[in-house]
N, C-alpha and C positions, 0 to 999 in steps of 0.2 A: 504494500500500500504506500501511496505517496501523498504528499500535500501539494495542491496546485495553487498557483498564484500568477500574477502577471508581473513581468519585469520590463523595464524600459530599455530599449536598445537604440542608441543613436550613433550612427557612424558618419563617415564623410559624406555618404550619399544623402543623409538627412539634413545636411547643412546647406543653407542658401546664403549667398552674399549679394548685396546690391549697393549701389552708390547713388546718392541723392543729387549728383551733379556738382556739389560744392566741395567735393573731395572727402566727404564723410562716408565711411563704409560701415554698413550695419550687417551683422551676422544674425541669422535666424536659424534656430535649431528646431527640427521637427522630431518629436519622439513617437516611436511606434511601440505600443504596449502589446507584448506577445505573451500568451499563456505558457507557463512552464510548470513542470511537475518535479517535485523533489523526492528522490528515492535514495535508500541506502545503497552504497556502492557494492555491487555484487562481487567484485574482484578483490575487495579489501578484506583483510583479516578481521576478526571480531574486534570489539571495542578494546581500547587500550586503557588500562587503569593505572593511576598513580595516587600517592598520598603526599600531602605537603603539610609540614608543620606550620601552624599559624602563629607560633611564637618566634621561631628562628628560621633562617633561610636554609631549610633542609628539605629534601624531597627523596622519595623512594625511587628505585629503578622502575621503569615502565614494565607492565606485564599484560599480555593479551591472553595468556593461557588460563590464569587462575588469579583470584583476588587474595588468596592465602598469603603469598609472599608480601603483598602490600600491607596486610594486617599485621604480619609478623614484624615487618620493618617498623610500623608505628608503635607496636608494643615494645620493641627493643629500644627505639628512640626515647620512649617514655621512661624506660628503665635507666637509660644513660643520663638523661637530662632533667627528668621530672616534668617535661612539657606534656600537656594533656589535650591540646586542641589540634585537630587535623582537618584538612580540606581534601575531599576526594575529587580527583580530576579524571574525567572520562572523555576520551577522544573517539569520535565516530566519523566515518567518511561518507560523504553524500555526493550525489550527482544531480544537477539540475538539467533537465532535458526539455526541449520544446514540445509542447503538447498540442499545438495548433497548426 
């Protein structure tokens, strides 16, 4: 399943220039709104997980296989530093394709 929306696409073909005879050039851009669908990238590996300490500039190694190494890193970091706050970072890959 994907999410559909419209995105504007303006290229050189959409730009028009004209002169008013007094040496002033105006540029007009024409936008074309094209429907697109957003889908997960079928060729990408699964999501990539990381944990980041919210107290100090420390981050776990990324893992796409399992979240357990991320959790173990956070617990070990807590044991070493006493820091208790973490942010989970999840990276997923998407493709936007024209649907119209």
